[in-house]
GUZAMI-608146 format. One line per 8 residues: number of its first residue (from 1); for each residue x, y, z of C-alpha. Coordinates in steps of 0.25 Angstrom, whole numbers. Layout:
residues N
NUM) X:Y:Z; ...
//
This chain:
residues 279
1) 0:0:0; 5:14:-3; 1:22:9; 3:35:3; -7:32:-9; -15:23:-1; -15:12:-11; -12:-2:-13
9) 0:-4:-22; 2:-19:-21; -5:-32:-16; 5:-43:-13; 0:-57:-12; 7:-63:0; 0:-76:5; -11:-80:14
17) -17:-70:25; -6:-59:26; -7:-53:40; 5:-45:44; 15:-37:36; 28:-30:39; 39:-24:30; 54:-27:31
25) 63:-16:36; 69:-14:23; 55:-13:16; 58:-24:6; 49:-35:12; 35:-37:17; 32:-48:27; 18:-54:28
33) 12:-63:38; 4:-74:30; -5:-84:37; -11:-98:33; -21:-97:44; -36:-94:40; -42:-80:41; -47:-78:55
41) -51:-64:61; -62:-58:69; -75:-66:70; -69:-78:63; -72:-92:68; -58:-98:67; -63:-112:70; -69:-112:56
49) -57:-107:48; -49:-116:39; -35:-122:44; -23:-114:42; -14:-116:30; 0:-114:35; 6:-114:21; 2:-99:21
57) 9:-95:34; 21:-86:32; 27:-73:31; 26:-67:17; 38:-59:12; 35:-48:1; 45:-41:-7; 40:-26:-6
65) 47:-22:-19; 40:-33:-28; 27:-34:-19; 28:-49:-19; 29:-60:-9; 43:-66:-10; 42:-77:1; 34:-82:13
73) 42:-85:26; 37:-96:35; 31:-90:48; 25:-102:56; 10:-102:56; 0:-91:55; 9:-78:56; 1:-67:61
81) 10:-55:62; 25:-53:63; 36:-43:67; 50:-42:60; 62:-40:68; 69:-27:67; 81:-33:61; 72:-38:50
89) 76:-53:51; 65:-59:59; 50:-59:58; 42:-63:70; 28:-69:66; 16:-72:76; 10:-85:72; -4:-83:77
97) -10:-97:75; 1:-104:82; 5:-94:93; 19:-93:88; 29:-82:85; 39:-85:73; 52:-79:70; 54:-78:55
105) 68:-76:49; 66:-66:38; 80:-69:32; 78:-84:30; 63:-84:30; 62:-95:41; 55:-96:54; 67:-94:64
113) 59:-97:76; 45:-97:82; 39:-97:96; 26:-99:103; 19:-87:109; 5:-84:113; -8:-87:105; -11:-80:92
121) 1:-71:92; 0:-59:83; 7:-45:85; 22:-46:85; 33:-36:88; 48:-37:89; 57:-29:98; 67:-18:93
129) 79:-27:96; 72:-39:89; 74:-47:102; 59:-49:106; 46:-51:98; 33:-49:104; 20:-57:100; 6:-53:104
137) -3:-65:106; -17:-63:104; -24:-74:112; -13:-75:122; -15:-60:126; 0:-58:127; 13:-54:119; 24:-64:119
145) 38:-59:120; 48:-67:112; 63:-67:112; 67:-67:97; 80:-74:99; 74:-86:106; 60:-85:101; 55:-88:115
153) 44:-80:122; 50:-72:134; 38:-65:139; 23:-63:138; 16:-50:139; 1:-50:142; -8:-41:134; -23:-38:134
161) -32:-48:125; -28:-50:111; -14:-43:109; -12:-40:94; 0:-31:90; 13:-28:97; 21:-15:95; 34:-12:102
169) 37:2:106; 49:9:99; 49:20:111; 50:11:123; 50:-3:128; 35:-6:126; 26:-14:117; 12:-13:114
177) 1:-23:111; -13:-21:105; -23:-29:113; -35:-31:104; -45:-36:114; -42:-26:125; -42:-13:117; -28:-10:123
185) -13:-10:121; -4:-17:130; 10:-10:133; 21:-19:137; 36:-18:140; 46:-24:131; 56:-24:142; 49:-33:152
193) 37:-37:143; 27:-32:154; 14:-25:151; 15:-10:154; 1:-6:152; -11:-7:143; -16:5:134; -31:5:132
201) -35:7:117; -50:7:118; -63:-2:121; -58:-16:119; -72:-20:113; -69:-11:101; -54:-7:101; -45:-18:97
209) -31:-14:96; -24:-22:85; -12:-15:78; -2:-5:84; 9:4:78; 17:15:85; 19:29:80; 33:33:74
217) 37:38:88; 31:27:95; 23:36:104; 9:31:99; 3:18:95; -8:16:84; -17:4:86; -27:-2:77
225) -40:-6:84; -46:-17:74; -61:-17:74; -62:-3:81; -56:3:68; -47:13:75; -33:17:76; -28:21:90
233) -17:30:94; -11:26:107; -1:33:116; 6:22:123; 13:31:133; -1:37:137; -7:24:136; -20:28:129
241) -26:30:115; -23:44:110; -32:43:97; -42:34:91; -42:35:75; -56:29:71; -60:22:59; -46:18:53
249) -51:6:47; -59:-7:49; -52:-16:59; -38:-9:58; -27:-19:63; -13:-17:56; -7:-4:59; 6:4:54
257) 12:17:54; 17:25:42; 32:27:41; 30:42:44; 21:39:56; 9:48:51; 0:37:47; -5:23:53
265) -10:12:44; -21:2:48; -24:-11:41; -39:-13:42; -43:-28:42; -57:-30:36; -56:-17:28; -44:-21:20
273) -38:-8:20; -27:1:27; -30:14:34; -21:26:34; -22:34:47; -15:48:48; -11:48:63
//
């Protein structure tokens, strides 16, 4: 998508159920989480879904010059989301169906290691020194802290019900977790992995925190709210919502900040579109 023109410039076939994307540091490649698990989602009776086809699980690798899929790396079962290490060598994927976290070597294209975490892991974040990876586990109501050298869990951070995304602060030693079923943000220490406080985001019956991104200076958080259709601007130091931007889209989930920090983009699930918010 050309954000200035607001137009789609290419559509790239990548595989089944593309769910999460990230661009390499050099801008040459796009990585895409692909899943052979059947489509689920809100109000879907999963007992009636067909069995998964694991042939379609993997991490698609797209060349951004040619706009073509060049290969698919193995990922273990059902990769949901992922984060790339700051040295660009490893991709850490949450395997939702199996409660695993997998380390994928982006040089060799192989799974280097994997470890069990909580049930239904989703949001993933990597520390600035690449020594720790965090995985938010939706139905365990916890964030698992994994040592990347040993791929062993070293701590568990309790959260409110259904944690979705994890964001690590660039300003201090804190992290943030969006708690979908509680209408809140859990703030934790990256020094001792203890919960510091909980920031209320709104009525949990309507406000469902999903994606989170920080402003360029790291002072503010922007949080999508799913079915509430809003974008929240949160001051974590003050511990409160500063602004609520209404009607940004239908069930906004994914969120990103423009390079100059002036706009926020939200991916709106059922609508099949992306909103551009001038913040």
